PDB file of all heavy atoms in Angstrom:
ATOM      1  N   MET A   1     -37.373 -27.071 101.853  1.00  0.00           N
ATOM      2  CA  MET A   1     -38.509 -27.959 102.023  1.00  0.00           C
ATOM      3  C   MET A   1     -39.032 -28.336 100.641  1.00  0.00           C
ATOM      4  O   MET A   1     -39.006 -27.560  99.709  1.00  0.00           O
ATOM      5  CB  MET A   1     -39.561 -27.232 102.842  1.00  0.00           C
ATOM      6  CG  MET A   1     -40.676 -28.083 103.282  1.00  0.00           C
ATOM      7  SD  MET A   1     -40.744 -27.900 105.074  1.00  0.00           S
ATOM      8  CE  MET A   1     -41.775 -29.235 105.452  1.00  0.00           C
ATOM      9  N   SER A   2     -39.535 -29.527 100.506  1.00  0.00           N
ATOM     10  CA  SER A   2     -40.018 -29.966  99.205  1.00  0.00           C
ATOM     11  C   SER A   2     -41.408 -29.400  98.937  1.00  0.00           C
ATOM     12  O   SER A   2     -42.161 -29.066  99.846  1.00  0.00           O
ATOM     13  CB  SER A   2     -40.054 -31.487  99.152  1.00  0.00           C
ATOM     14  OG  SER A   2     -40.936 -31.972 100.121  1.00  0.00           O
ATOM     15  N   HIS A   3     -41.704 -29.313  97.677  1.00  0.00           N
ATOM     16  CA  HIS A   3     -43.009 -28.790  97.272  1.00  0.00           C
ATOM     17  C   HIS A   3     -44.017 -29.918  97.254  1.00  0.00           C
ATOM     18  O   HIS A   3     -43.673 -31.060  96.970  1.00  0.00           O
ATOM     19  CB  HIS A   3     -42.911 -28.156  95.885  1.00  0.00           C
ATOM     20  CG  HIS A   3     -41.971 -26.990  95.850  1.00  0.00           C
ATOM     21  ND1 HIS A   3     -42.292 -25.777  96.393  1.00  0.00           N
ATOM     22  CD2 HIS A   3     -40.726 -26.861  95.349  1.00  0.00           C
ATOM     23  CE1 HIS A   3     -41.287 -24.946  96.217  1.00  0.00           C
ATOM     24  NE2 HIS A   3     -40.307 -25.589  95.603  1.00  0.00           N
ATOM     25  N   PRO A   4     -45.280 -29.623  97.545  1.00  0.00           N
ATOM     26  CA  PRO A   4     -46.287 -30.683  97.499  1.00  0.00           C
ATOM     27  C   PRO A   4     -46.472 -31.186  96.073  1.00  0.00           C
ATOM     28  O   PRO A   4     -46.313 -30.432  95.109  1.00  0.00           O
ATOM     29  CB  PRO A   4     -47.559 -30.003  98.016  1.00  0.00           C
ATOM     30  CG  PRO A   4     -47.313 -28.552  97.873  1.00  0.00           C
ATOM     31  CD  PRO A   4     -45.839 -28.348  97.923  1.00  0.00           C
ATOM     32  N   SER A   5     -46.780 -32.444  95.968  1.00  0.00           N
ATOM     33  CA  SER A   5     -46.982 -33.004  94.635  1.00  0.00           C
ATOM     34  C   SER A   5     -48.307 -32.500  94.068  1.00  0.00           C
ATOM     35  O   SER A   5     -49.203 -32.106  94.809  1.00  0.00           O
ATOM     36  CB  SER A   5     -46.965 -34.534  94.710  1.00  0.00           C
ATOM     37  OG  SER A   5     -47.986 -34.981  95.545  1.00  0.00           O
ATOM     38  N   PRO A   6     -48.450 -32.515  92.752  1.00  0.00           N
ATOM     39  CA  PRO A   6     -49.667 -31.987  92.137  1.00  0.00           C
ATOM     40  C   PRO A   6     -50.936 -32.718  92.561  1.00  0.00           C
ATOM     41  O   PRO A   6     -51.995 -32.125  92.615  1.00  0.00           O
ATOM     42  CB  PRO A   6     -49.427 -32.175  90.637  1.00  0.00           C
ATOM     43  CG  PRO A   6     -47.985 -32.446  90.472  1.00  0.00           C
ATOM     44  CD  PRO A   6     -47.469 -32.931  91.789  1.00  0.00           C
ATOM     45  N   ASP A   7     -50.818 -34.000  92.888  1.00  0.00           N
ATOM     46  CA  ASP A   7     -52.024 -34.738  93.273  1.00  0.00           C
ATOM     47  C   ASP A   7     -52.363 -34.573  94.755  1.00  0.00           C
ATOM     48  O   ASP A   7     -53.322 -35.147  95.240  1.00  0.00           O
ATOM     49  CB  ASP A   7     -51.892 -36.217  92.915  1.00  0.00           C
ATOM     50  CG  ASP A   7     -50.736 -36.888  93.625  1.00  0.00           C
ATOM     51  OD1 ASP A   7     -50.008 -36.203  94.376  1.00  0.00           O
ATOM     52  OD2 ASP A   7     -50.553 -38.099  93.440  1.00  0.00           O
ATOM     53  N   GLY A   8     -51.576 -33.806  95.487  1.00  0.00           N
ATOM     54  CA  GLY A   8     -51.877 -33.522  96.889  1.00  0.00           C
ATOM     55  C   GLY A   8     -51.375 -34.562  97.865  1.00  0.00           C
ATOM     56  O   GLY A   8     -51.609 -34.461  99.061  1.00  0.00           O
ATOM     57  N   ALA A   9     -50.658 -35.580  97.375  1.00  0.00           N
ATOM     58  CA  ALA A   9     -50.143 -36.619  98.268  1.00  0.00           C
ATOM     59  C   ALA A   9     -48.980 -36.062  99.085  1.00  0.00           C
ATOM     60  O   ALA A   9     -48.270 -35.166  98.660  1.00  0.00           O
ATOM     61  CB  ALA A   9     -49.676 -37.821  97.455  1.00  0.00           C
ATOM     62  N   ALA A  10     -48.808 -36.596 100.278  1.00  0.00           N
ATOM     63  CA  ALA A  10     -47.707 -36.166 101.136  1.00  0.00           C
ATOM     64  C   ALA A  10     -46.390 -36.655 100.550  1.00  0.00           C
ATOM     65  O   ALA A  10     -46.332 -37.706  99.912  1.00  0.00           O
ATOM     66  CB  ALA A  10     -47.899 -36.732 102.534  1.00  0.00           C
ATOM     67  N   PRO A  11     -45.297 -35.897 100.736  1.00  0.00           N
ATOM     68  CA  PRO A  11     -43.997 -36.359 100.231  1.00  0.00           C
ATOM     69  C   PRO A  11     -43.570 -37.639 100.956  1.00  0.00           C
ATOM     70  O   PRO A  11     -43.958 -37.887 102.093  1.00  0.00           O
ATOM     71  CB  PRO A  11     -43.053 -35.207 100.549  1.00  0.00           C
ATOM     72  CG  PRO A  11     -43.741 -34.390 101.569  1.00  0.00           C
ATOM     73  CD  PRO A  11     -45.213 -34.618 101.405  1.00  0.00           C
ATOM     74  N   ASP A  12     -42.791 -38.448 100.277  1.00  0.00           N
ATOM     75  CA  ASP A  12     -42.378 -39.719 100.879  1.00  0.00           C
ATOM     76  C   ASP A  12     -41.427 -39.481 102.051  1.00  0.00           C
ATOM     77  O   ASP A  12     -40.924 -38.387 102.256  1.00  0.00           O
ATOM     78  CB  ASP A  12     -41.756 -40.637  99.827  1.00  0.00           C
ATOM     79  CG  ASP A  12     -40.521 -40.047  99.187  1.00  0.00           C
ATOM     80  OD1 ASP A  12     -39.609 -39.645  99.922  1.00  0.00           O
ATOM     81  OD2 ASP A  12     -40.463 -39.990  97.956  1.00  0.00           O
ATOM     82  N   TRP A  13     -41.151 -40.530 102.799  1.00  0.00           N
ATOM     83  CA  TRP A  13     -40.352 -40.415 104.027  1.00  0.00           C
ATOM     84  C   TRP A  13     -38.931 -39.954 103.728  1.00  0.00           C
ATOM     85  O   TRP A  13     -38.343 -39.226 104.503  1.00  0.00           O
ATOM     86  CB  TRP A  13     -40.341 -41.747 104.779  1.00  0.00           C
ATOM     87  CG  TRP A  13     -39.664 -42.859 104.019  1.00  0.00           C
ATOM     88  CD1 TRP A  13     -40.229 -43.709 103.142  1.00  0.00           C
ATOM     89  CD2 TRP A  13     -38.277 -43.206 104.081  1.00  0.00           C
ATOM     90  NE1 TRP A  13     -39.291 -44.567 102.627  1.00  0.00           N
ATOM     91  CE2 TRP A  13     -38.080 -44.283 103.200  1.00  0.00           C
ATOM     92  CE3 TRP A  13     -37.195 -42.716 104.795  1.00  0.00           C
ATOM     93  CZ2 TRP A  13     -36.839 -44.866 103.003  1.00  0.00           C
ATOM     94  CZ3 TRP A  13     -35.955 -43.307 104.594  1.00  0.00           C
ATOM     95  CH2 TRP A  13     -35.797 -44.376 103.712  1.00  0.00           C
ATOM     96  N   PHE A  14     -38.377 -40.363 102.588  1.00  0.00           N
ATOM     97  CA  PHE A  14     -37.003 -39.990 102.269  1.00  0.00           C
ATOM     98  C   PHE A  14     -36.894 -38.496 101.981  1.00  0.00           C
ATOM     99  O   PHE A  14     -35.917 -37.855 102.365  1.00  0.00           O
ATOM    100  CB  PHE A  14     -36.508 -40.810 101.073  1.00  0.00           C
ATOM    101  CG  PHE A  14     -35.036 -40.674 100.815  1.00  0.00           C
ATOM    102  CD1 PHE A  14     -34.118 -41.306 101.626  1.00  0.00           C
ATOM    103  CD2 PHE A  14     -34.569 -39.915  99.771  1.00  0.00           C
ATOM    104  CE1 PHE A  14     -32.759 -41.193 101.400  1.00  0.00           C
ATOM    105  CE2 PHE A  14     -33.215 -39.792  99.525  1.00  0.00           C
ATOM    106  CZ  PHE A  14     -32.308 -40.428 100.347  1.00  0.00           C
ATOM    107  N   ALA A  15     -37.883 -37.945 101.338  1.00  0.00           N
ATOM    108  CA  ALA A  15     -37.860 -36.516 101.011  1.00  0.00           C
ATOM    109  C   ALA A  15     -37.987 -35.656 102.264  1.00  0.00           C
ATOM    110  O   ALA A  15     -37.539 -34.514 102.276  1.00  0.00           O
ATOM    111  CB  ALA A  15     -38.984 -36.188 100.031  1.00  0.00           C
ATOM    112  N   ARG A  16     -38.581 -36.188 103.318  1.00  0.00           N
ATOM    113  CA  ARG A  16     -38.754 -35.418 104.553  1.00  0.00           C
ATOM    114  C   ARG A  16     -37.505 -35.414 105.419  1.00  0.00           C
ATOM    115  O   ARG A  16     -37.420 -34.637 106.370  1.00  0.00           O
ATOM    116  CB  ARG A  16     -39.935 -35.976 105.359  1.00  0.00           C
ATOM    117  CG  ARG A  16     -41.273 -35.739 104.700  1.00  0.00           C
ATOM    118  CD  ARG A  16     -42.418 -36.117 105.618  1.00  0.00           C
ATOM    119  NE  ARG A  16     -42.274 -37.458 106.157  1.00  0.00           N
ATOM    120  CZ  ARG A  16     -43.091 -38.472 105.898  1.00  0.00           C
ATOM    121  NH1 ARG A  16     -44.115 -38.294 105.116  1.00  0.00           N
ATOM    122  NH2 ARG A  16     -42.901 -39.651 106.430  1.00  0.00           N
ATOM    123  N   LEU A  17     -36.533 -36.272 105.130  1.00  0.00           N
ATOM    124  CA  LEU A  17     -35.314 -36.330 105.926  1.00  0.00           C
ATOM    125  C   LEU A  17     -34.411 -35.134 105.631  1.00  0.00           C
ATOM    126  O   LEU A  17     -34.438 -34.584 104.529  1.00  0.00           O
ATOM    127  CB  LEU A  17     -34.535 -37.611 105.618  1.00  0.00           C
ATOM    128  CG  LEU A  17     -35.173 -38.925 106.029  1.00  0.00           C
ATOM    129  CD1 LEU A  17     -34.300 -40.078 105.566  1.00  0.00           C
ATOM    130  CD2 LEU A  17     -35.389 -38.992 107.514  1.00  0.00           C
ATOM    131  N   SER A  18     -33.601 -34.783 106.618  1.00  0.00           N
ATOM    132  CA  SER A  18     -32.612 -33.734 106.391  1.00  0.00           C
ATOM    133  C   SER A  18     -31.530 -34.294 105.465  1.00  0.00           C
ATOM    134  O   SER A  18     -31.359 -35.510 105.355  1.00  0.00           O
ATOM    135  CB  SER A  18     -31.992 -33.300 107.721  1.00  0.00           C
ATOM    136  OG  SER A  18     -31.187 -34.331 108.245  1.00  0.00           O
ATOM    137  N   PRO A  19     -30.805 -33.422 104.779  1.00  0.00           N
ATOM    138  CA  PRO A  19     -29.762 -33.907 103.857  1.00  0.00           C
ATOM    139  C   PRO A  19     -28.731 -34.813 104.526  1.00  0.00           C
ATOM    140  O   PRO A  19     -28.290 -35.806 103.939  1.00  0.00           O
ATOM    141  CB  PRO A  19     -29.106 -32.624 103.347  1.00  0.00           C
ATOM    142  CG  PRO A  19     -30.174 -31.593 103.467  1.00  0.00           C
ATOM    143  CD  PRO A  19     -30.959 -31.970 104.691  1.00  0.00           C
ATOM    144  N   LEU A  20     -28.352 -34.504 105.770  1.00  0.00           N
ATOM    145  CA  LEU A  20     -27.372 -35.340 106.459  1.00  0.00           C
ATOM    146  C   LEU A  20     -27.937 -36.728 106.745  1.00  0.00           C
ATOM    147  O   LEU A  20     -27.235 -37.734 106.604  1.00  0.00           O
ATOM    148  CB  LEU A  20     -26.937 -34.664 107.764  1.00  0.00           C
ATOM    149  CG  LEU A  20     -25.781 -35.311 108.501  1.00  0.00           C
ATOM    150  CD1 LEU A  20     -24.545 -35.373 107.619  1.00  0.00           C
ATOM    151  CD2 LEU A  20     -25.473 -34.555 109.772  1.00  0.00           C
ATOM    152  N   ARG A  21     -29.197 -36.789 107.120  1.00  0.00           N
ATOM    153  CA  ARG A  21     -29.805 -38.108 107.364  1.00  0.00           C
ATOM    154  C   ARG A  21     -29.983 -38.890 106.076  1.00  0.00           C
ATOM    155  O   ARG A  21     -29.898 -40.117 106.071  1.00  0.00           O
ATOM    156  CB  ARG A  21     -31.133 -37.950 108.086  1.00  0.00           C
ATOM    157  CG  ARG A  21     -30.920 -37.513 109.512  1.00  0.00           C
ATOM    158  CD  ARG A  21     -32.172 -37.614 110.310  1.00  0.00           C
ATOM    159  NE  ARG A  21     -31.898 -37.129 111.656  1.00  0.00           N
ATOM    160  CZ  ARG A  21     -32.378 -37.690 112.742  1.00  0.00           C
ATOM    161  NH1 ARG A  21     -33.170 -38.715 112.655  1.00  0.00           N
ATOM    162  NH2 ARG A  21     -32.075 -37.202 113.922  1.00  0.00           N
ATOM    163  N   ARG A  22     -30.238 -38.205 104.971  1.00  0.00           N
ATOM    164  CA  ARG A  22     -30.325 -38.898 103.676  1.00  0.00           C
ATOM    165  C   ARG A  22     -29.000 -39.568 103.352  1.00  0.00           C
ATOM    166  O   ARG A  22     -28.981 -40.720 102.906  1.00  0.00           O
ATOM    167  CB  ARG A  22     -30.674 -37.914 102.556  1.00  0.00           C
ATOM    168  CG  ARG A  22     -32.083 -37.433 102.586  1.00  0.00           C
ATOM    169  CD  ARG A  22     -32.340 -36.539 101.408  1.00  0.00           C
ATOM    170  NE  ARG A  22     -33.531 -35.734 101.651  1.00  0.00           N
ATOM    171  CZ  ARG A  22     -33.962 -34.794 100.851  1.00  0.00           C
ATOM    172  NH1 ARG A  22     -33.303 -34.507  99.754  1.00  0.00           N
ATOM    173  NH2 ARG A  22     -35.048 -34.114 101.144  1.00  0.00           N
ATOM    174  N   VAL A  23     -27.898 -38.851 103.584  1.00  0.00           N
ATOM    175  CA  VAL A  23     -26.574 -39.427 103.341  1.00  0.00           C
ATOM    176  C   VAL A  23     -26.373 -40.645 104.242  1.00  0.00           C
ATOM    177  O   VAL A  23     -25.869 -41.678 103.803  1.00  0.00           O
ATOM    178  CB  VAL A  23     -25.470 -38.375 103.569  1.00  0.00           C
ATOM    179  CG1 VAL A  23     -24.091 -39.007 103.567  1.00  0.00           C
ATOM    180  CG2 VAL A  23     -25.559 -37.280 102.529  1.00  0.00           C
ATOM    181  N   GLY A  24     -26.774 -40.537 105.499  1.00  0.00           N
ATOM    182  CA  GLY A  24     -26.640 -41.657 106.423  1.00  0.00           C
ATOM    183  C   GLY A  24     -27.429 -42.872 105.979  1.00  0.00           C
ATOM    184  O   GLY A  24     -26.946 -44.007 106.045  1.00  0.00           O
ATOM    185  N   VAL A  25     -28.653 -42.648 105.517  1.00  0.00           N
ATOM    186  CA  VAL A  25     -29.482 -43.758 105.039  1.00  0.00           C
ATOM    187  C   VAL A  25     -28.833 -44.407 103.820  1.00  0.00           C
ATOM    188  O   VAL A  25     -28.745 -45.642 103.732  1.00  0.00           O
ATOM    189  CB  VAL A  25     -30.915 -43.276 104.708  1.00  0.00           C
ATOM    190  CG1 VAL A  25     -31.694 -44.326 103.938  1.00  0.00           C
ATOM    191  CG2 VAL A  25     -31.656 -42.898 105.980  1.00  0.00           C
ATOM    192  N   LEU A  26     -28.363 -43.586 102.885  1.00  0.00           N
ATOM    193  CA  LEU A  26     -27.742 -44.144 101.685  1.00  0.00           C
ATOM    194  C   LEU A  26     -26.462 -44.907 102.010  1.00  0.00           C
ATOM    195  O   LEU A  26     -26.212 -45.981 101.452  1.00  0.00           O
ATOM    196  CB  LEU A  26     -27.456 -43.030 100.676  1.00  0.00           C
ATOM    197  CG  LEU A  26     -28.694 -42.392 100.053  1.00  0.00           C
ATOM    198  CD1 LEU A  26     -28.294 -41.223  99.170  1.00  0.00           C
ATOM    199  CD2 LEU A  26     -29.499 -43.404  99.278  1.00  0.00           C
ATOM    200  N   LEU A  27     -25.650 -44.382 102.930  1.00  0.00           N
ATOM    201  CA  LEU A  27     -24.431 -45.096 103.328  1.00  0.00           C
ATOM    202  C   LEU A  27     -24.772 -46.397 104.054  1.00  0.00           C
ATOM    203  O   LEU A  27     -24.110 -47.417 103.851  1.00  0.00           O
ATOM    204  CB  LEU A  27     -23.561 -44.212 104.207  1.00  0.00           C
ATOM    205  CG  LEU A  27     -22.838 -43.072 103.500  1.00  0.00           C
ATOM    206  CD1 LEU A  27     -22.099 -42.208 104.515  1.00  0.00           C
ATOM    207  CD2 LEU A  27     -21.885 -43.601 102.461  1.00  0.00           C
ATOM    208  N   GLY A  28     -25.789 -46.369 104.893  1.00  0.00           N
ATOM    209  CA  GLY A  28     -26.195 -47.578 105.603  1.00  0.00           C
ATOM    210  C   GLY A  28     -26.688 -48.652 104.653  1.00  0.00           C
ATOM    211  O   GLY A  28     -26.325 -49.831 104.777  1.00  0.00           O
ATOM    212  N   VAL A  29     -27.503 -48.270 103.687  1.00  0.00           N
ATOM    213  CA  VAL A  29     -28.011 -49.232 102.705  1.00  0.00           C
ATOM    214  C   VAL A  29     -26.862 -49.790 101.873  1.00  0.00           C
ATOM    215  O   VAL A  29     -26.800 -50.993 101.603  1.00  0.00           O
ATOM    216  CB  VAL A  29     -29.084 -48.571 101.812  1.00  0.00           C
ATOM    217  CG1 VAL A  29     -29.424 -49.429 100.611  1.00  0.00           C
ATOM    218  CG2 VAL A  29     -30.332 -48.279 102.628  1.00  0.00           C
ATOM    219  N   THR A  30     -25.931 -48.924 101.485  1.00  0.00           N
ATOM    220  CA  THR A  30     -24.778 -49.373 100.714  1.00  0.00           C
ATOM    221  C   THR A  30     -23.935 -50.365 101.513  1.00  0.00           C
ATOM    222  O   THR A  30     -23.498 -51.398 100.978  1.00  0.00           O
ATOM    223  CB  THR A  30     -23.911 -48.168 100.297  1.00  0.00           C
ATOM    224  OG1 THR A  30     -24.720 -47.266  99.544  1.00  0.00           O
ATOM    225  CG2 THR A  30     -22.723 -48.598  99.475  1.00  0.00           C
ATOM    226  N   LEU A  31     -23.714 -50.083 102.786  1.00  0.00           N
ATOM    227  CA  LEU A  31     -22.938 -50.985 103.631  1.00  0.00           C
ATOM    228  C   LEU A  31     -23.619 -52.348 103.761  1.00  0.00           C
ATOM    229  O   LEU A  31     -22.965 -53.396 103.628  1.00  0.00           O
ATOM    230  CB  LEU A  31     -22.740 -50.365 105.015  1.00  0.00           C
ATOM    231  CG  LEU A  31     -22.007 -51.220 106.043  1.00  0.00           C
ATOM    232  CD1 LEU A  31     -20.569 -51.469 105.599  1.00  0.00           C
ATOM    233  CD2 LEU A  31     -22.043 -50.556 107.406  1.00  0.00           C
ATOM    234  N   VAL A  32     -24.918 -52.354 103.988  1.00  0.00           N
ATOM    235  CA  VAL A  32     -25.648 -53.619 104.121  1.00  0.00           C
ATOM    236  C   VAL A  32     -25.575 -54.416 102.824  1.00  0.00           C
ATOM    237  O   VAL A  32     -25.345 -55.637 102.848  1.00  0.00           O
ATOM    238  CB  VAL A  32     -27.108 -53.358 104.540  1.00  0.00           C
ATOM    239  CG1 VAL A  32     -27.960 -54.600 104.392  1.00  0.00           C
ATOM    240  CG2 VAL A  32     -27.165 -52.844 105.970  1.00  0.00           C
ATOM    241  N   LEU A  33     -25.746 -53.754 101.689  1.00  0.00           N
ATOM    242  CA  LEU A  33     -25.681 -54.468 100.417  1.00  0.00           C
ATOM    243  C   LEU A  33     -24.286 -55.030 100.158  1.00  0.00           C
ATOM    244  O   LEU A  33     -24.150 -56.148  99.647  1.00  0.00           O
ATOM    245  CB  LEU A  33     -26.105 -53.547  99.271  1.00  0.00           C
ATOM    246  CG  LEU A  33     -27.591 -53.201  99.228  1.00  0.00           C
ATOM    247  CD1 LEU A  33     -27.865 -52.194  98.113  1.00  0.00           C
ATOM    248  CD2 LEU A  33     -28.437 -54.435  99.054  1.00  0.00           C
ATOM    249  N   CYS A  34     -23.259 -54.284 100.517  1.00  0.00           N
ATOM    250  CA  CYS A  34     -21.883 -54.782 100.357  1.00  0.00           C
ATOM    251  C   CYS A  34     -21.632 -55.994 101.247  1.00  0.00           C
ATOM    252  O   CYS A  34     -21.012 -56.975 100.823  1.00  0.00           O
ATOM    253  CB  CYS A  34     -20.880 -53.681 100.661  1.00  0.00           C
ATOM    254  SG  CYS A  34     -20.778 -52.425  99.380  1.00  0.00           S
ATOM    255  N   LEU A  35     -22.111 -55.933 102.480  1.00  0.00           N
ATOM    256  CA  LEU A  35     -21.926 -57.066 103.394  1.00  0.00           C
ATOM    257  C   LEU A  35     -22.681 -58.302 102.902  1.00  0.00           C
ATOM    258  O   LEU A  35     -22.170 -59.429 102.989  1.00  0.00           O
ATOM    259  CB  LEU A  35     -22.369 -56.689 104.803  1.00  0.00           C
ATOM    260  CG  LEU A  35     -21.475 -55.676 105.519  1.00  0.00           C
ATOM    261  CD1 LEU A  35     -22.110 -55.257 106.836  1.00  0.00           C
ATOM    262  CD2 LEU A  35     -20.093 -56.247 105.747  1.00  0.00           C
ATOM    263  N   LEU A  36     -23.882 -58.106 102.397  1.00  0.00           N
ATOM    264  CA  LEU A  36     -24.641 -59.244 101.862  1.00  0.00           C
ATOM    265  C   LEU A  36     -23.959 -59.830 100.629  1.00  0.00           C
ATOM    266  O   LEU A  36     -23.919 -61.049 100.451  1.00  0.00           O
ATOM    267  CB  LEU A  36     -26.068 -58.819 101.527  1.00  0.00           C
ATOM    268  CG  LEU A  36     -26.983 -58.549 102.722  1.00  0.00           C
ATOM    269  CD1 LEU A  36     -28.307 -57.969 102.253  1.00  0.00           C
ATOM    270  CD2 LEU A  36     -27.204 -59.821 103.522  1.00  0.00           C
ATOM    271  N   GLY A  37     -23.421 -58.961  99.775  1.00  0.00           N
ATOM    272  CA  GLY A  37     -22.702 -59.446  98.605  1.00  0.00           C
ATOM    273  C   GLY A  37     -21.456 -60.219  98.992  1.00  0.00           C
ATOM    274  O   GLY A  37     -21.158 -61.260  98.411  1.00  0.00           O
ATOM    275  N   ALA A  38     -20.717 -59.724  99.988  1.00  0.00           N
ATOM    276  CA  ALA A  38     -19.516 -60.426 100.445  1.00  0.00           C
ATOM    277  C   ALA A  38     -19.877 -61.774 101.069  1.00  0.00           C
ATOM    278  O   ALA A  38     -19.196 -62.773 100.833  1.00  0.00           O
ATOM    279  CB  ALA A  38     -18.759 -59.564 101.447  1.00  0.00           C
ATOM    280  N   ALA A  39     -20.956 -61.806 101.838  1.00  0.00           N
ATOM    281  CA  ALA A  39     -21.379 -63.072 102.452  1.00  0.00           C
ATOM    282  C   ALA A  39     -21.795 -64.075 101.379  1.00  0.00           C
ATOM    283  O   ALA A  39     -21.481 -65.265 101.470  1.00  0.00           O
ATOM    284  CB  ALA A  39     -22.530 -62.826 103.426  1.00  0.00           C
ATOM    285  N   GLY A  40     -22.482 -63.596 100.356  1.00  0.00           N
ATOM    286  CA  GLY A  40     -22.874 -64.488  99.263  1.00  0.00           C
ATOM    287  C   GLY A  40     -21.666 -65.003  98.499  1.00  0.00           C
ATOM    288  O   GLY A  40     -21.613 -66.168  98.107  1.00  0.00           O
ATOM    289  N   PHE A  41     -20.682 -64.136  98.283  1.00  0.00           N
ATOM    290  CA  PHE A  41     -19.459 -64.544  97.603  1.00  0.00           C
ATOM    291  C   PHE A  41     -18.733 -65.620  98.392  1.00  0.00           C
ATOM    292  O   PHE A  41     -18.294 -66.632  97.846  1.00  0.00           O
ATOM    293  CB  PHE A  41     -18.568 -63.337  97.358  1.00  0.00           C
ATOM    294  CG  PHE A  41     -17.272 -63.675  96.704  1.00  0.00           C
ATOM    295  CD1 PHE A  41     -17.205 -63.962  95.344  1.00  0.00           C
ATOM    296  CD2 PHE A  41     -16.096 -63.704  97.447  1.00  0.00           C
ATOM    297  CE1 PHE A  41     -15.999 -64.265  94.742  1.00  0.00           C
ATOM    298  CE2 PHE A  41     -14.887 -64.018  96.851  1.00  0.00           C
ATOM    299  CZ  PHE A  41     -14.840 -64.305  95.485  1.00  0.00           C
ATOM    300  N   VAL A  42     -18.584 -65.400  99.689  1.00  0.00           N
ATOM    301  CA  VAL A  42     -17.887 -66.378 100.537  1.00  0.00           C
ATOM    302  C   VAL A  42     -18.650 -67.688 100.576  1.00  0.00           C
ATOM    303  O   VAL A  42     -18.062 -68.773 100.577  1.00  0.00           O
ATOM    304  CB  VAL A  42     -17.675 -65.801 101.949  1.00  0.00           C
ATOM    305  CG1 VAL A  42     -17.206 -66.864 102.918  1.00  0.00           C
ATOM    306  CG2 VAL A  42     -16.690 -64.645 101.902  1.00  0.00           C
ATOM    307  N   ALA A  43     -19.971 -67.623 100.594  1.00  0.00           N
ATOM    308  CA  ALA A  43     -20.777 -68.856 100.622  1.00  0.00           C
ATOM    309  C   ALA A  43     -20.612 -69.666  99.354  1.00  0.00           C
ATOM    310  O   ALA A  43     -20.764 -70.897  99.375  1.00  0.00           O
ATOM    311  CB  ALA A  43     -22.245 -68.500 100.837  1.00  0.00           C
ATOM    312  N   LEU A  44     -20.302 -69.023  98.239  1.00  0.00           N
ATOM    313  CA  LEU A  44     -20.176 -69.740  96.967  1.00  0.00           C
ATOM    314  C   LEU A  44     -18.753 -70.226  96.697  1.00  0.00           C
ATOM    315  O   LEU A  44     -18.526 -70.942  95.722  1.00  0.00           O
ATOM    316  CB  LEU A  44     -20.615 -68.825  95.806  1.00  0.00           C
ATOM    317  CG  LEU A  44     -22.099 -68.484  95.790  1.00  0.00           C
ATOM    318  CD1 LEU A  44     -22.394 -67.498  94.666  1.00  0.00           C
ATOM    319  CD2 LEU A  44     -22.938 -69.722  95.644  1.00  0.00           C
ATOM    320  N   LEU A  45     -17.795 -69.871  97.547  1.00  0.00           N
ATOM    321  CA  LEU A  45     -16.424 -70.354  97.359  1.00  0.00           C
ATOM    322  C   LEU A  45     -16.381 -71.869  97.588  1.00  0.00           C
ATOM    323  O   LEU A  45     -17.041 -72.386  98.472  1.00  0.00           O
ATOM    324  CB  LEU A  45     -15.479 -69.668  98.325  1.00  0.00           C
ATOM    325  CG  LEU A  45     -15.176 -68.204  98.063  1.00  0.00           C
ATOM    326  CD1 LEU A  45     -14.307 -67.658  99.196  1.00  0.00           C
ATOM    327  CD2 LEU A  45     -14.466 -68.034  96.747  1.00  0.00           C
ATOM    328  N   PRO A  46     -15.572 -72.559  96.783  1.00  0.00           N
ATOM    329  CA  PRO A  46     -15.443 -74.006  97.014  1.00  0.00           C
ATOM    330  C   PRO A  46     -14.677 -74.263  98.306  1.00  0.00           C
ATOM    331  O   PRO A  46     -13.806 -73.484  98.707  1.00  0.00           O
ATOM    332  CB  PRO A  46     -14.657 -74.489  95.796  1.00  0.00           C
ATOM    333  CG  PRO A  46     -13.932 -73.290  95.309  1.00  0.00           C
ATOM    334  CD  PRO A  46     -14.778 -72.099  95.665  1.00  0.00           C
ATOM    335  N   GLU A  47     -15.006 -75.369  98.941  1.00  0.00           N
ATOM    336  CA  GLU A  47     -14.305 -75.737 100.180  1.00  0.00           C
ATOM    337  C   GLU A  47     -12.907 -76.222  99.826  1.00  0.00           C
ATOM    338  O   GLU A  47     -12.709 -76.912  98.831  1.00  0.00           O
ATOM    339  CB  GLU A  47     -15.073 -76.839 100.894  1.00  0.00           C
ATOM    340  CG  GLU A  47     -16.398 -76.379 101.458  1.00  0.00           C
ATOM    341  CD  GLU A  47     -17.064 -77.461 102.289  1.00  0.00           C
ATOM    342  OE1 GLU A  47     -16.357 -78.374 102.774  1.00  0.00           O
ATOM    343  OE2 GLU A  47     -18.269 -77.381 102.424  1.00  0.00           O
ATOM    344  N   PRO A  48     -11.915 -75.870 100.645  1.00  0.00           N
ATOM    345  CA  PRO A  48     -10.543 -76.335 100.349  1.00  0.00           C
ATOM    346  C   PRO A  48     -10.456 -77.855 100.594  1.00  0.00           C
ATOM    347  O   PRO A  48     -11.127 -78.399 101.467  1.00  0.00           O
ATOM    348  CB  PRO A  48      -9.682 -75.565 101.345  1.00  0.00           C
ATOM    349  CG  PRO A  48     -10.600 -75.170 102.435  1.00  0.00           C
ATOM    350  CD  PRO A  48     -11.969 -75.031 101.803  1.00  0.00           C
ATOM    351  N   PRO A  49      -9.628 -78.521  99.815  1.00  0.00           N
ATOM    352  CA  PRO A  49      -9.468 -79.977 100.028  1.00  0.00           C
ATOM    353  C   PRO A  49      -8.765 -80.252 101.361  1.00  0.00           C
ATOM    354  O   PRO A  49      -7.913 -79.488 101.793  1.00  0.00           O
ATOM    355  CB  PRO A  49      -8.609 -80.424  98.839  1.00  0.00           C
ATOM    356  CG  PRO A  49      -7.920 -79.194  98.372  1.00  0.00           C
ATOM    357  CD  PRO A  49      -8.818 -78.037  98.725  1.00  0.00           C
ATOM    358  N   LEU A  50      -9.141 -81.346 101.989  1.00  0.00           N
ATOM    359  CA  LEU A  50      -8.547 -81.709 103.284  1.00  0.00           C
ATOM    360  C   LEU A  50      -7.285 -82.513 103.118  1.00  0.00           C
ATOM    361  O   LEU A  50      -6.951 -83.198 102.316  1.00  0.00           O
ATOM    362  CB  LEU A  50      -9.547 -82.480 104.143  1.00  0.00           C
ATOM    363  CG  LEU A  50     -10.771 -81.671 104.538  1.00  0.00           C
ATOM    364  CD1 LEU A  50     -11.743 -82.571 105.288  1.00  0.00           C
ATOM    365  CD2 LEU A  50     -10.375 -80.523 105.435  1.00  0.00           C
TER     366      LEU A  50
END
């Protein structure tokens, strides 16, 4: 369990997750960013000539 911060604030939502859920969140965010990057790349490709 994480230690309370010196100013008494509650730990953030990510720190409260179990280690397995942290990995899941990080993998999910990575997947979404990769998909957005691929979509942006495809959108910037020139159209083939007809």
